[in-house]
C-alpha positions in Angstrom: 93.0 92.2 46.4 95.3 92.6 49.2 92.7 94.8 51.0 89.9 92.4 50.6 92.2 89.4 51.8 93.0 91.7 55.2 89.2 92.4 55.4 88.3 89.0 55.3 90.8 87.8 57.9 89.6 90.7 60.3 86.1 89.6 59.9 87.3 86.2 60.8 89.4 87.2 63.9 87.3 89.9 65.2 85.6 87.7 68.0 89.3 87.3 69.3 89.2 90.9 70.3 85.9 90.7 72.0 86.3 87.7 74.4 82.6 88.1 75.7 81.5 86.9 72.2 82.6 83.3 72.1 81.8 83.1 76.0 78.0 83.9 75.3 77.9 81.3 72.3 78.4 78.5 75.0 76.7 80.2 77.9 74.2 78.2 79.8 71.5 78.8 82.4 73.6 77.3 85.0 76.3 79.8 84.4 73.8 82.7 84.6 72.6 81.4 88.2 76.3 81.6 89.4 77.0 84.7 87.7 73.6 86.4 89.0 74.4 85.7 92.7 78.2 86.8 92.3 77.0 90.0 90.6 74.7 90.9 93.4 77.2 90.1 96.1 80.0 92.3 94.3 77.4 94.9 93.7 76.9 95.3 97.3 80.5 95.4 98.3 81.3 97.8 95.5 78.7 100.4 96.4 80.2 101.7 99.7 83.8 101.2 98.4 83.0 103.2 95.1 81.7 106.1 97.3 84.6 105.9 99.8 87.3 106.0 97.0 85.5 108.8 95.3 86.1 110.9 98.4 89.7 109.7 98.7 90.2 110.8 94.8 88.7 114.1 95.6 85.7 113.8 93.1 81.9 113.9 94.2 80.5 110.6 95.5 78.5 109.8 92.5 81.6 109.7 90.2 82.7 106.7 92.3 79.5 104.8 91.2 79.7 106.3 87.6 83.3 104.6 87.5 81.5 101.4 87.9 79.2 101.5 85.2 80.6 102.1 81.9 84.1 100.9 82.5 82.9 97.9 84.2 80.5 97.0 81.1 83.5 97.7 78.7 85.9 95.4 80.7 83.4 92.8 80.6 83.1 93.0 76.8 86.9 93.3 76.0 88.7 91.8 79.0 90.3 88.5 78.7 89.7 87.5 82.5 86.6 86.0 83.6 86.5 87.0 87.2 88.3 90.4 87.4 86.3 93.2 88.3 87.2 96.7 87.2 86.3 100.1 88.8 87.5 102.5 91.3 90.6 101.3 93.3 92.5 103.0 96.2 95.9 103.3 94.8 94.7 104.8 91.7 92.5 107.2 93.5 95.5 108.2 95.7 97.4 109.0 92.6 94.8 111.0 91.1 94.3 113.1 94.2 98.1 113.8 94.2 97.9 115.0 90.6 94.7 116.7 90.3 95.0 118.9 93.6 97.7 120.7 91.9 95.4 122.2 88.9 92.1 122.6 90.7 90.2 122.7 94.2 88.9 119.1 95.3 85.1 118.3 94.7 84.8 120.8 92.0 83.8 120.7 88.3 87.4 122.0 87.4 88.8 119.2 89.4 86.4 116.5 87.9 87.5 117.7 84.4 91.1 117.2 85.4 90.5 113.6 86.3 88.6 112.8 83.1 91.6 114.2 81.1 93.6 111.8 83.1 91.4 109.1 82.3 91.4 109.5 78.6 95.2 109.9 78.4 95.6 106.7 80.6 93.3 104.8 78.1 94.9 106.1 74.9 98.5 105.3 76.2 97.3 101.8 76.9 95.9 101.6 73.2 99.2 103.1 71.9 101.3 100.5 73.8 99.1 97.7 72.4 99.3 99.0 68.8 103.1 99.7 69.0 103.7 96.3 70.6 105.3 98.1 73.7 103.5 96.5 76.4 106.7 95.3 77.7 107.5 98.7 79.1 105.2 97.8 82.1 108.1 95.5 83.0 110.2 98.4 84.2 108.1 98.3 87.2 109.7 95.7 89.2 108.1 93.7 91.8 110.3 95.5 94.5 109.3 98.9 93.1 105.5 97.9 93.2 105.7 96.7 96.5 107.4 99.5 97.8 105.0 101.8 96.2 101.8 100.1 97.3 103.1 99.9 100.8 103.9 103.6 100.7 100.5 104.4 99.2 98.5 102.4 101.6 100.3 104.5 104.5 99.5 107.6 102.6 95.9 106.6 102.3 95.5 105.8 105.9 97.1 109.0 107.0 94.4 110.8 104.5 91.7 109.3 106.2 92.6 110.2 109.8 90.9 113.8 109.6 87.7 112.0 108.7 88.2 109.1 111.2 88.7 111.8 114.1 86.4 114.6 112.9 89.7 117.0 113.0 89.5 119.7 110.3 92.6 119.9 108.4 93.6 122.9 106.3 93.7 121.4 102.8 97.0 119.7 103.4 97.8 116.6 101.7 101.6 115.9 102.6 101.6 113.3 105.3 103.8 114.9 107.8 101.8 118.2 107.5 98.6 116.2 108.0 100.0 114.5 111.1 101.3 117.7 112.5 98.0 119.3 112.3 96.1 116.3 113.8 98.6 116.3 116.7 98.1 120.2 117.2 94.3 119.8 117.0 94.2 116.5 119.1 91.8 118.3 121.5 89.5 119.1 118.6 88.8 115.2 118.2 84.9 114.8 118.0 84.2 111.7 120.4 81.2 110.8 118.3 82.7 110.5 115.0 85.6 108.9 116.5 83.5 106.4 118.3 81.6 105.6 115.0 84.9 105.2 113.0 86.5 103.0 115.6 83.4 100.7 115.9 83.2 100.4 112.0 87.0 99.6 111.9 86.6 96.9 114.6 83.6 95.4 112.7 85.2 95.4 109.4 88.0 93.6 110.9 86.1 90.8 112.7 83.6 90.5 110.3 85.1 88.0 108.0 85.4 85.4 110.7 82.5 86.6 112.7 80.1 86.1 109.7 81.2 82.5 108.9 80.8 81.7 112.6 77.2 83.0 112.7 76.4 81.2 109.6 77.8 77.8 111.0 75.9 78.4 114.1 72.3 78.7 112.1 73.2 75.5 110.3 75.1 77.0 107.0 78.3 75.2 106.4 80.4 77.9 104.7 84.0 77.9 104.0 86.3 80.7 105.4 86.7 82.2 101.9 82.9 82.4 101.2 81.5 85.5 99.6 79.4 86.3 102.7 82.5 87.0 104.7 83.3 90.0 102.1 80.3 91.8 102.9 81.6 93.7 105.7 81.7 97.1 104.1 78.0 96.9 102.9 76.9 95.8 106.5 79.2 98.5 108.1 77.6 101.1 105.7 74.1 100.2 106.3 74.3 100.2 110.1 75.9 103.6 109.9 73.1 105.1 107.8 70.7 103.4 110.4 72.4 104.7 113.4 72.2 108.2 112.0 68.5 107.8 111.3 67.5 106.5 114.5 69.4 108.7 117.0 69.3 112.0 114.8 72.8 112.5 114.4 72.6 114.8 111.3 74.5 117.8 112.0 76.5 116.2 114.7 78.8 114.3 112.7 79.9 114.9 108.8 77.7 113.0 106.5 78.0 112.0 102.7 74.9 114.4 101.9 73.1 114.8 98.6 74.1 112.5 96.0 72.5 113.3 92.7 70.1 110.6 91.2 70.3 109.3 87.6 72.7 108.0 85.2 75.9 109.9 84.2 75.7 112.4 81.3 78.1 111.5 78.1 80.3 114.6 77.6 83.8 115.0 76.2 86.9 115.7 78.7 87.8 119.7 78.5 90.9 120.3 75.9 93.6 122.6 77.2 96.6 121.8 75.2 98.8 123.1 78.3 97.1 121.2 81.0 97.0 118.3 78.8 101.0 118.4 78.6 101.2 119.1 82.2 99.1 116.0 83.1 100.5 113.4 80.7 103.5 112.3 82.7 101.1 111.7 85.8 98.7 110.0 83.4 101.3 107.7 82.0 102.6 106.6 85.6 98.7 106.0 86.7 98.0 104.0 83.2 101.2 101.6 83.8 100.5 101.1 87.6 96.7 100.4 86.8 97.9 97.9 84.1 100.3 95.9 86.3 97.9 96.0 89.0 95.1 94.5 86.9 97.1 92.1 85.1 98.6 90.7 88.2 95.3 90.2 89.7 93.8 88.8 86.5 96.6 86.4 86.2 96.2 85.1 89.8 92.4 84.5 89.3 93.1 82.9 85.8 95.6 80.2 87.4 93.0 79.3 89.9 90.5 78.4 87.4 93.1 77.0 85.0 92.7 79.5 82.1 94.9 82.3 81.0 95.0 86.1 80.7 96.1 87.7 77.4 98.3 90.5 78.2 97.7 92.3 74.9 94.0 92.0 75.1 94.1 93.5 78.7 95.8 96.7 77.3 92.7 97.0 74.8 90.1 96.2 77.6 91.6 98.6 80.3 92.2 101.2 77.8 88.5 101.1 76.8 87.3 101.2 80.4 89.3 104.1 81.3 88.2 106.0 78.0 84.8 105.2 78.9 85.4 106.9 82.3 86.5 109.7 80.8 83.3 110.4 79.0 81.0 109.5 81.8 82.4 111.9 84.7 84.4 109.3 86.4 88.3 108.8 87.3 90.9 106.3 86.1 89.8 102.8 86.9 91.9 99.3 87.3 91.2 95.9 88.5 90.0 95.6 92.0 91.9 93.1 94.1 89.1 93.0 96.9 86.0 92.9 94.8 87.5 90.7 92.2 88.3 88.1 95.0 84.6 88.5 96.1 83.5 87.8 92.6 85.8 84.5 92.3 84.6 83.2 95.7 81.0 84.0 95.2 81.0 81.5 92.2 81.4 83.8 89.2 82.0 81.9 85.8 82.1 84.7 83.3 82.1 88.7 82.9 78.4 88.5 82.9 78.6 88.7 86.6 80.1 92.3 86.1 77.3 93.2 83.8 74.8 92.2 86.6 76.9 94.3 89.1 76.5 97.3 86.8 72.8 96.7 86.8 73.0 96.9 90.6 74.7 100.1 90.3 72.3 101.5 87.8 69.3 100.8 90.2 71.0 102.3 93.1 71.8 105.4 91.1 68.2 105.6 89.8 66.2 104.6 93.1 68.5 104.7 96.3 70.6 107.6 96.3 69.0 109.2 99.0 70.3 106.6 101.5 73.6 108.3 101.1 72.6 111.3 103.0 72.9 109.8 106.2 76.2 107.8 105.6 78.9 109.0 107.9 82.2 110.1 106.5 83.8 108.2 109.3 82.5 104.7 108.1 83.9 105.5 104.5 87.4 106.2 106.3 87.0 102.9 108.0 86.1 101.0 104.9 89.2 102.6 103.0 91.5 101.8 105.8 90.7 98.3 106.1 90.7 98.0 102.2 94.4 99.3 101.8 95.6 97.4 104.7 94.9 94.3 102.6 97.2 95.5 100.0 100.1 95.9 102.0 102.8 93.2 101.5 105.4 92.9 104.5 106.3 89.3 104.1 107.8 89.9 100.6 109.7 92.9 102.2 111.6 90.4 104.5 112.1 87.9 101.7 113.7 90.5 99.4 116.3 91.4 102.1 117.2 87.7 102.7 117.5 86.7 99.0 118.7 89.9 97.3 119.7 93.2 99.1 119.5 95.4 96.1 115.7 94.6 95.8 115.3 95.3 99.6 117.1 98.6 99.0 115.1 99.5 95.8 111.7 98.7 97.9 112.8 100.7 100.9 113.9 103.7 98.7 110.7 103.6 96.8 108.5 103.5 99.9 110.5 106.4 101.6 110.6 108.7 98.5 106.8 108.1 97.7 105.9 109.2 101.4 108.2 112.3 101.6 108.5 113.4 97.8 105.5 112.3 96.2 103.9 109.5 94.4 104.9 110.2 90.9 108.6 111.1 91.8 109.0 108.3 94.1 107.8 105.9 91.6 110.2 107.1 88.9 112.9 107.2 91.5 112.3 103.6 92.3 112.5 102.6 88.6 115.5 104.4 87.9 117.2 102.8 91.2 116.0 99.3 90.2 117.5 100.0 86.5 120.8 101.3 88.1 121.3 98.4 90.3 120.5 96.2 87.1 123.3 97.9 85.3 125.8 97.6 88.0 125.0 94.1 88.4 125.6 93.3 84.7 128.5 95.4 84.4 130.1 93.3 86.8 129.8 90.0 85.3 130.7 86.6 86.6 133.5 85.0 84.2 133.8 81.3 85.5 136.5 78.8 84.6 134.9 75.5 83.6 136.0 72.0 83.0 134.7 68.6 81.9 132.5 66.5 84.4 133.9 63.1 84.4 133.5 61.1 81.3 130.5 63.3 80.2 130.3 66.2 77.6 129.0 68.5 80.5 131.4 71.5 81.5 130.6 73.2 85.0 132.8 75.4 87.4 135.9 74.2 88.7 135.0 75.9 91.9 131.9 73.9 92.4 132.5 70.7 90.8 135.1 67.9 90.5 136.1 68.6 86.9 139.1 67.9 84.6 140.9 70.6 82.8 143.6 70.8 79.8 146.9 72.5 80.9 147.1 74.4 77.8 143.4 75.4 77.4 141.7 78.1 79.4 137.9 77.7 79.1 136.0 80.7 80.5 131.9 80.9 80.6 130.7 84.8 80.6 127.4 84.5 82.7 126.0 87.8 81.3 125.2 89.5 77.9 128.2 91.5 76.3 127.3 95.3 75.9 128.9 98.6 76.4 128.3 98.6 80.3 130.7 95.5 80.9 132.7 94.9 77.6 135.8 96.7 79.3 135.7 94.6 82.3 135.3 91.3 80.5 138.1 92.2 78.2 140.4 92.8 81.0 139.5 89.7 82.7 140.0 87.8 79.3 143.6 89.2 78.9 144.6 88.9 82.5 143.4 85.5 83.2 144.9 83.9 80.0 148.3 85.7 80.2 148.9 84.9 84.0 148.0 81.4 83.7 151.2 79.3 82.6 151.2 77.2 79.7 148.0 78.6 78.4 148.0 78.1 74.3 144.4 78.5 73.8 141.7 80.6 75.2 138.0 79.2 74.7 135.0 81.3 75.6 131.8 79.2 76.3 128.9 81.4 75.2 126.1 79.6 76.3 124.6 82.3 78.6 125.3 85.0 76.2 122.1 86.3 74.4 123.2 89.7 73.2 126.4 91.3 72.0 126.4 94.9 71.0 128.4 96.9 68.9 130.8 97.6 71.6 131.0 94.1 72.9 132.0 93.0 69.0 134.9 95.4 69.0 135.8 94.2 72.3 136.1 90.7 71.1 138.2 92.0 68.0 140.7 93.6 70.3 140.8 90.6 72.7 141.7 88.3 69.4 144.5 90.8 68.3 146.0 91.1 71.6 146.0 87.4 72.4 147.5 86.8 69.0 150.6 88.9 69.9 150.8 86.9 73.2 150.9 83.4 71.2 147.4 82.5 72.3 144.6 81.6 69.9 141.2 82.8 70.7 138.2 80.6 70.4 134.5 80.7 70.8 131.9 77.8 71.4 128.2 77.2 72.1 127.3 80.6 70.3 123.7 80.8 70.0 121.9 80.8 66.5 120.8 84.3 67.1 124.3 85.5 67.4 125.9 84.0 64.8 124.7 86.3 62.0 125.7 89.5 64.1 129.2 87.9 64.6 129.5 86.9 60.7 128.3 90.6 59.9 131.1 91.7 61.9 133.6 89.4 60.4 134.7 88.0 63.7 134.9 84.0 62.7 136.9 84.9 59.7 139.6 87.0 61.9 139.6 84.6 64.9 143.2 83.2 65.4 141.0 80.3 66.7 137.5 78.6 65.6 134.1 78.7 66.3 133.2 75.3 67.9 129.5 73.9 67.9 130.1 72.9 71.7 132.6 72.7 74.5 133.0 69.0 74.3 134.1 69.2 70.6 136.4 72.0 71.4 138.1 70.2 73.9 138.6 67.0 71.8 139.9 69.3 69.2 142.3 70.7 71.3 143.5 67.2 72.8 144.1 65.7 69.3 146.0 69.0 68.2 148.4 68.8 71.0 148.8 65.1 70.3 149.8 65.7 66.7 152.0 68.4 68.1 153.6 66.1 70.4 154.1 63.4 67.6 155.5 66.0 65.3 158.2 67.0 67.9 159.2 63.4 68.5 159.6 62.8 64.9 161.9 66.0 64.8 163.7 65.0 67.8 164.4 61.5 66.6 165.6 62.8 63.1 167.9 65.0 64.9 
């Protein structure tokens, strides 16, 4: 009976796990016209980027195009973002290259086997996070860590493209300092023709967004500065590079992409080698987390612009499916692309159908136009990659971090330096550890503020910031932090010192409005404070304890052993202490009169 009920509920709720289904139910012809144009535009932008990122990742150029097929279709089916475009991205390509190069030579079948294993492990890990409801682990990648990592990755990617940009051969080095050293030592071997094509491509890519809009307006097309036409620079530069090579017979004089096999990818399982799988798993986990954070951030930003929302749990399913699809089609890890998603949005895409149109464009290229890549210069691809990653760098936030929070700035700078000099995975892990260490250090030094009543209200605020009234025989302290093992000893020390050093203190009142968690160490600390204050003749009281904490305190029998009480609010506590003092004074007056 129960199984039947679960089955019926599953049938009823399954469209929620396939967001494309309810979208298609209300799909209109007008929606398709917008999605068709957006898909065609995104397809034209995607093709040169996919090939460029494939070389960055160290896989054959066709693998970059394969990464735009099944992964893009699977995300369109399962993704909750209507404008996000999934496929090859620069940061994931760099991380794949840094990992896979340790186990196989670049552009080889063995290397491609390693990248497909990373794909499969990343996808499965994202699914495990969803099934175990542990998607919150991605929050370990704080914004300063991500910013430092992305800025460092952009620098590494730019350095990695300098050999193709200049035509200088580098002896398989991947470390940035080694690459720069070899380039400087071989500066005389720079190929003028390659450098000219690369510099011209770079310049055109930089000016194309504004130049294209100016030209369109000059011919009578009134377009906004963010129109999708302004994002077609990579396609235009790639076409111009191919035309230049063909017209002037530059084949053999500069490095070209060469033969790209035509046809669709074959479906095959990644190789299974237990030792290799174990060795790759840590890197795969990091790639999965970074890809998810990057994709979710982009999707949420675009969703806010059209007043929709992105489901974080559904994104784990969709991105996991996309990477598993990439694993079985000879591709490498994929994520949401900032540049192509922006193009998709500004081109007027309304639904994920635009991604399906883009996939059709890629299919047509693979079947009919792969011969065009024979004359595509590597220098043009290097320029495309450089311009793409420069757009990812965030230097404004770096200045804000230093102004607002020094710890965040230090974390960001440390992550950047460590990624540059010690490697992507090590630098990222070290950044996460450093951010956690700063958090623990901050929370282990909790702010404990004495509070008093604001005028005739029932509000209590800091005596340092507001003009408040206090009672001479009551010390009210507010703890602005959770109470746990890292700060329990300091909190205990401050409670005892401040209550015993304040003359005339008869009651210590702890305002718990900012406390969400008290662990076992914190509970034991409160019991000790209660006992020590009792010996000093001071009652120990709590107020504004959150409902989620009361069961914990009651299970530890703290309310029953308190020398004071647990009050609903600071206002009620203070009124009680005033009344209690008044009764004591009356009792003392009566006693004095009788004597």
